[in-house]
KOLNU-919738 format. One line per 10 residues: for each residue x, z, y of C-alpha. Coordinates in pm, 1 decimal. Each point is the difference from the previous one (the first is absolute). Layout:
REM KOLNU-919738
X/Z/Y  ...
This chain:
REM KOLNU-919738
3198.2/-1137.0/11.0  102.4/337.4/146.6  -254.1/-31.2/286.5  -273.4/-99.0/-243.1  59.1/313.8/-209.8  2.0/216.7/314.8  -330.3/-156.9/109.4  -147.5/54.8/-346.3  75.6/366.2/-0.1  -133.2/39.5/359.6
-330.5/-152.4/-113.0  6.8/200.5/-324.3  56.6/327.1/190.0  -289.8/-68.6/237.3  -225.4/-87.1/-293.3  96.9/317.3/-181.8  -58.7/208.8/313.3  -347.2/-142.1/40.2  -73.2/69.7/-367.3  138.4/351.6/24.0
-324.8/136.4/142.1  -93.7/44.4/-360.7  184.6/-26.9/-324.6  -289.6/-174.1/-172.7  46.9/-356.2/-131.0  -255.2/-282.1/5.1  -205.6/162.0/-269.7  -17.2/328.8/184.4  221.6/204.9/-232.1  233.3/278.2/97.9
281.9/-155.1/-201.4  334.9/41.6/166.1  144.8/-328.8/132.6  294.4/140.5/197.1  298.4/219.0/-80.4  50.5/341.9/164.9  230.9/-162.7/255.6  -256.6/-265.3/85.9  125.0/-295.9/-196.3  -256.7/-249.8/-123.4
-20.5/16.4/-382.8  -11.0/-327.6/-193.9  -86.1/44.7/-367.1  156.9/-280.0/-205.6  -105.5/-45.3/-364.6  236.2/-203.9/-214.6  81.6/-89.6/-357.6  377.5/-15.1/7.2  185.6/203.3/-255.1  362.1/51.2/-107.3
265.8/-166.1/212.8  -259.5/-183.5/209.2  -166.5/327.5/93.8  332.7/144.9/100.6  69.3/-306.1/216.2  -343.0/23.9/159.6  41.6/373.7/68.2  325.2/-74.5/183.9  -167.4/-255.7/218.5  -294.9/232.8/79.9
249.5/274.1/92.2  190.1/-240.3/227.7  -322.3/-97.6/178.4  -100.9/364.0/49.2  343.3/76.7/142.3  -3.6/-303.4/231.9  -279.2/139.0/222.1  -189.0/315.5/89.4  -362.8/-113.1/0.0  -86.5/-88.3/-358.6
60.8/158.4/-341.5  -58.3/-225.5/-297.1  -70.1/182.6/-324.4  63.5/-218.1/-305.3  -197.4/110.7/-305.2  47.0/-145.9/-349.3  -333.0/-78.6/-166.5  104.4/-133.3/-338.5  -12.2/-359.7/-112.3  -148.7/-279.3/209.2
-321.4/19.8/-203.9  -20.9/375.7/38.1  65.3/-11.7/371.3  -266.7/-263.0/56.7  -252.1/193.3/-209.2  72.3/320.4/203.1  -45.2/-185.4/325.5  -336.3/-142.6/-99.4  -115.5/351.9/-102.4  71.5/143.5/350.3
-32.7/-308.6/222.3  -216.3/64.8/303.6  51.5/376.1/-16.9  247.3/242.0/167.1  205.3/4.3/-319.4  96.3/-365.7/36.2  364.4/-62.1/103.5  89.6/-162.6/327.7  164.3/-283.4/-190.6  49.8/-95.1/-365.4
223.5/-231.1/-198.6  -207.8/-232.7/-224.8  131.1/-257.0/-247.7  -68.1/-362.8/79.3  -281.4/-48.8/-251.1  -190.2/289.7/160.3  -35.7/-203.7/317.6  -359.3/-112.4/-44.5  -99.9/339.3/-129.0  123.1/149.8/330.9
-157.2/-274.6/213.2  -335.6/40.6/-175.1  11.5/377.6/23.3  -107.7/8.7/366.7  232.2/300.2/54.0  302.8/-168.6/147.9  99.3/-97.6/349.4  154.9/-347.6/-8.0  341.5/3.7/158.1  -92.2/-314.1/185.0
-158.9/232.1/257.1  337.7/158.5/70.4  183.4/-333.6/-12.7  -231.4/-135.3/269.1  4.4/307.5/217.3  380.1/28.5/-20.0  74.7/-369.6/19.0  207.4/47.1/-317.6  151.7/-319.3/-141.1  -35.7/-20.5/-381.7
180.8/-332.8/16.7  341.0/162.7/-12.6  -70.2/132.0/-348.5  72.3/-189.1/-329.0  -249.3/-287.0/-19.4  -46.7/0.2/-381.0  -76.3/372.8/15.7  -245.8/15.4/285.9  -180.1/-310.5/-131.0  -140.4/204.2/-286.6
-144.4/261.7/229.6  -148.6/-240.0/254.7  -369.1/-37.6/-83.4  -242.6/-208.4/205.9  268.5/-28.1/263.3  41.6/375.5/49.6  199.6/289.3/-141.3  -172.3/292.7/-166.2  319.1/183.1/-97.5  372.5/2.4/76.7
232.6/-133.5/-273.9  244.6/269.1/-120.1  175.6/-5.5/-335.7  9.0/-355.7/-129.1  157.9/-154.1/-307.6  -29.2/-306.2/-225.2  98.9/-51.6/-362.2  336.7/-152.3/-88.5  177.4/-74.7/-323.0  272.8/244.0/-83.7
268.9/-106.3/-248.9  313.8/132.0/-165.0  290.1/-205.0/136.2  243.9/134.0/-265.5  -237.4/-109.6/-279.5  -31.3/-342.1/159.6  381.2/-44.2/-0.4  26.1/112.8/-362.9  -265.3/-256.0/-95.1  181.8/-279.6/183.4
-259.4/-12.3/278.9  83.1/-30.7/367.1  -101.2/332.0/166.2  9.4/-171.0/340.6  -265.5/-250.3/-112.3  -283.0/204.7/-151.2  -304.2/-169.4/-158.9  -256.5/-135.1/245.5  -275.9/-113.3/-238.6  -185.1/140.9/-297.7
175.3/-254.8/-223.2  344.4/98.2/135.3  -79.6/368.6/-62.5  -86.2/-90.4/-359.7  324.4/-189.9/-52.5  208.4/277.4/156.7  -180.1/256.3/-222.1  97.3/-193.9/-311.9  365.1/-4.9/110.8  -9.7/372.7/70.4
-142.5/89.2/-339.0  242.0/-233.7/-176.7  299.1/166.5/165.4  -135.8/353.7/-43.4  -267.3/51.8/-271.0  -53.8/357.8/128.2  -120.9/-123.5/340.0  -329.7/-181.0/73.2  -4.6/-275.5/256.8  -299.0/76.6/222.1
-270.0/257.6/62.2  -324.5/-26.4/196.1  -198.4/316.6/65.4  -372.8/-41.2/-71.2  -80.2/50.4/365.1  -273.5/-173.1/190.2  205.1/-11.4/319.8  269.4/-206.1/-174.0  -261.8/-239.8/-133.8  -130.9/-50.0/355.7
354.9/-64.9/120.7  71.0/-251.4/-279.2  -314.4/-183.0/104.8  106.5/-3.5/366.5  347.9/-122.4/-83.0  -153.6/-319.8/-133.4  -241.5/-29.9/292.0  -309.8/125.5/-184.6  -277.6/206.7/155.1  -121.2/316.8/-167.9
-351.2/-39.1/139.1  -200.5/-289.8/130.6  -98.7/-31.0/365.4  368.7/-12.4/84.2  69.4/333.7/-166.8  -306.3/151.3/161.5  132.9/-66.6/350.9  -237.4/-284.9/94.0  -304.0/165.9/-145.7  -110.7/238.7/-272.2
161.9/-94.3/-331.2  -244.3/-81.8/-279.9  238.1/-77.4/-288.2  368.2/-32.7/-89.4  194.3/-258.6/200.7  265.6/-116.9/-249.8  -24.6/-272.0/-259.9  24.0/56.0/-373.3  339.9/-176.7/-3.0  130.8/225.4/276.3
-125.2/326.2/-149.2  72.8/-75.1/-360.6  355.4/-112.2/79.3  98.7/367.2/40.5  -156.4/103.9/-335.7  156.9/-297.5/-178.4  339.4/75.3/149.2  -5.3/345.1/-156.3  -130.0/-134.7/-330.2  285.5/-249.1/-27.8
263.7/269.8/53.9  -179.5/229.1/-244.0  20.8/-268.3/-263.1  366.2/-62.1/75.8  75.5/371.0/-43.2  147.9/23.7/354.0  -279.2/201.3/167.5  20.5/378.5/53.8  -343.9/158.8/-20.5  -33.7/310.0/218.9
-373.5/-41.9/41.3  -132.6/150.4/322.3  282.8/249.1/29.7  218.5/-100.3/293.1  222.3/312.3/-23.2  94.9/-81.4/-358.0  82.0/-359.3/104.9  229.9/125.7/274.9  163.5/238.7/-244.7  41.3/-283.3/-254.6
173.1/-215.4/258.4  240.7/277.4/98.5  66.7/68.2/-371.7  82.7/-369.5/-47.0  -284.5/-56.0/-243.9  -133.7/-294.0/205.3  179.4/-236.6/237.0  -274.2/-116.9/241.2  -326.6/133.1/132.4  -234.4/-21.9/297.0
-75.8/295.6/221.7  -38.0/111.7/360.1  291.3/-60.6/238.9  -43.6/367.5/96.3  193.8/80.7/-320.7  304.7/-195.9/109.9  204.8/282.3/147.2  -61.9/237.6/-292.6  90.6/-267.2/-259.0  314.6/-116.9/181.0
118.6/357.1/50.2  -63.0/119.6/-354.5  57.7/-294.5/-239.6  323.8/12.2/-206.7  25.6/-373.3/59.9  -26.5/-241.3/288.9  -365.9/-60.2/91.8  -114.9/-340.9/122.3  -312.4/-74.6/199.4  -179.5/-333.3/-9.6
-320.4/-161.3/134.5  -321.1/23.0/-206.2  -7.3/-282.1/-255.3  -268.1/-268.8/-23.2  -106.3/-266.2/-252.7  234.9/-298.7/13.3  -289.5/-244.6/70.8  -88.9/182.7/325.0  161.1/55.8/340.7  106.6/352.2/87.8
-224.9/129.7/274.6  110.3/360.6/47.8  -133.5/351.2/-43.8  -277.2/225.0/128.1  90.8/315.6/182.4  -59.9/326.0/-181.3  28.4/361.1/105.2  -217.4/179.2/253.3  -109.5/26.1/360.1  -106.2/279.7/237.9
-365.3/56.1/99.9  -152.2/195.1/281.6  -299.1/221.5/-67.6  -307.1/-50.2/213.2  -163.1/296.1/179.0  321.3/167.5/107.4  68.4/102.2/358.4  161.0/-256.9/227.2  316.9/208.0/45.2  40.2/31.0/-375.3
-46.4/-372.0/-61.7  238.6/-89.9/287.1  261.5/229.7/-147.8  -38.4/-161.2/-341.7  31.1/-343.6/161.0  322.3/97.7/168.6  138.5/113.2/-335.4  -102.7/-332.0/-157.6  195.8/-185.8/271.4  298.2/230.6/-46.6
10.5/-93.9/-371.6  26.8/-368.8/91.8  307.5/34.6/222.8  309.0/-182.6/-128.3  202.6/318.9/-40.6  -265.7/176.4/-204.7  -72.4/-307.3/-212.9  372.6/-37.9/-64.4  11.8/359.9/-120.0  -314.2/-54.2/-217.6
134.2/-321.9/-154.1  342.3/142.5/-86.7  -140.7/328.7/-132.8  -273.2/-147.9/-219.1  41.8/-376.9/-55.9  -336.3/-71.9/160.6  2.4/-287.3/246.9  50.4/51.9/368.3  -336.6/-75.2/164.1  191.7/-82.8/314.2
257.7/-271.5/-92.4  217.9/104.9/295.5  97.5/291.3/-224.9  211.6/-238.5/-209.8  235.3/-38.2/294.6  64.2/370.5/23.3  354.0/104.9/-110.1  -147.8/226.6/-268.0  -172.8/-289.1/-173.3  282.5/-255.0/55.0
247.6/234.9/-165.8  -233.2/72.7/-294.5  -71.7/-368.3/-61.0  373.6/-68.3/0.7  48.9/272.4/-256.1  -304.0/-98.1/-205.8  -75.6/-371.4/59.8  -267.9/14.3/-267.2  -222.3/174.9/252.3  15.3/-301.5/228.9
-168.2/-206.0/-276.5  -321.0/205.0/27.7  -15.3/-68.8/373.5  85.2/-369.9/-46.9  -282.3/-37.6/-253.3  -252.6/152.5/239.6  117.1/-212.3/293.8  6.8/-317.2/-214.8  -366.7/51.6/-100.8  -223.9/-281.7/124.7
-296.1/140.4/197.0  -324.2/-97.2/-176.7  -314.8/158.7/-129.7  172.7/39.3/-340.1  293.2/195.8/142.1  -213.0/184.4/257.8  -167.0/186.3/-287.8  -356.1/68.6/-114.4  -253.0/225.5/170.8  -272.5/169.0/-198.2
-81.2/355.3/-97.9  -10.1/-80.5/-372.6  372.2/-86.0/-23.9  91.2/336.2/-156.3  -246.1/-83.8/-280.8  144.5/-351.3/-22.3  342.3/148.2/-61.4  -122.1/217.7/-285.5  -171.1/-295.2/-165.0  314.2/-212.5/16.6
221.3/282.4/-121.6  -210.3/46.8/-313.2  -3.0/-371.2/-68.0  375.5/-36.8/47.7  71.4/296.0/-221.7  -212.5/-145.9/-281.4  203.4/-323.0/23.6  325.1/197.8/-1.7  -124.5/148.0/-330.2  -73.8/-338.0/-159.8
-361.1/-71.4/108.7  -97.1/-370.0/22.6  50.5/-117.2/362.8  -321.2/-207.1/16.2  -208.8/293.3/-119.2  161.9/259.3/226.6  -2.3/-232.9/302.4  -364.0/-105.9/-39.5  -118.9/359.3/-38.1  196.1/111.0/306.4
-132.8/-282.5/217.7  -361.1/83.7/-97.6  60.6/362.0/93.9  164.9/-92.3/331.8  -291.9/-223.9/111.0  -247.3/265.2/-111.6  186.1/265.2/199.6  -5.1/-222.6/313.3  -376.3/-54.7/-45.8  -64.6/372.7/-48.5
204.4/89.7/307.9  -197.4/-248.4/214.7  -332.2/134.4/-127.6  109.8/355.1/79.4  51.6/-105.9/360.8  -331.1/-185.6/3.8  160.6/-345.2/21.4
């Protein structure tokens, strides 16, 4: 490993020297690409905020201090949506960053942009083995047998629950509900023991709808989730899709459902305030909830309908993309940083600091992680769920550039059901909109 890094920096230094005849980049601009002391600048756009941004800044600083050839400059660009919009506005120009973090549903938007350099190029040139990374994470980002981006911050949804409330209701906190029906029964027991607490909350969030489909082995889109060909319509059956809407409707009628609409922050606050005992949300929230709840927090696998087999979850989060049109030295420097991020030591730090998964599972053997999992065994559940996921087209996730629109359609439909709308009416309208959005997206691409 040491010799490889020395060889990399020898090659990088030669490349930089050859490029030093002029400071112009591939577009012929005079934009500065090196620091005053000759370090190669790598501009890194990201969407991490709060504690995750602090954790990322520490890792960037550690990389910059680990060598003398490259300086990575991490620049916050707002939300995932805002960062992606900014990238498209400058892609192909000097103002484009060297690399950018893009959320998973922006994958096809980036591929179709024509302004990215697939990392498969660097994998092939470097002989880099992606096989040592977490299978159920890299599977999402493998398209047509190649990688366009490097996985980075990854999470899946889990079910969080209040262990103290479970005990007070006579429920076993070590055997949380596994099916929709068991969640309903537990919710009734919770409300009966504490009328001031609701049993369950589901955010009106398209990502969670997609995950609840995958957990029962359902496809979001046809053509194997758009991975065998261009999707032309939704891929799930009425029974599969409607099961989620009907689940919420039953709990609403029972008076056990907590309606937070589309507001995930309010739902988190409601859980911490002991207004609701169970909810679904990203595993990336694990550390924050465990550290700040005034009760013992439990973590469980995503539930599924009792008449189905549990299949697993789809990876969420984001990956790192390389801009096309940058100088070779700049791209090589960014590639070295991407590899640095995947090292067991750095992934261990990232996992323990944020709650995101370790992309490199070897990180779970690091003392830092072993000690944290011993102290907070709930965090191991998130990893166990990911590793128990059965690889399939359903759990690999859907690919299409209209998925952000799909999520908005589902969110509106779920929220109307939360507020008492008839399930059949809300579901039918949403499915018509989804298929129309797929058709419109295909027409826009001339397909």
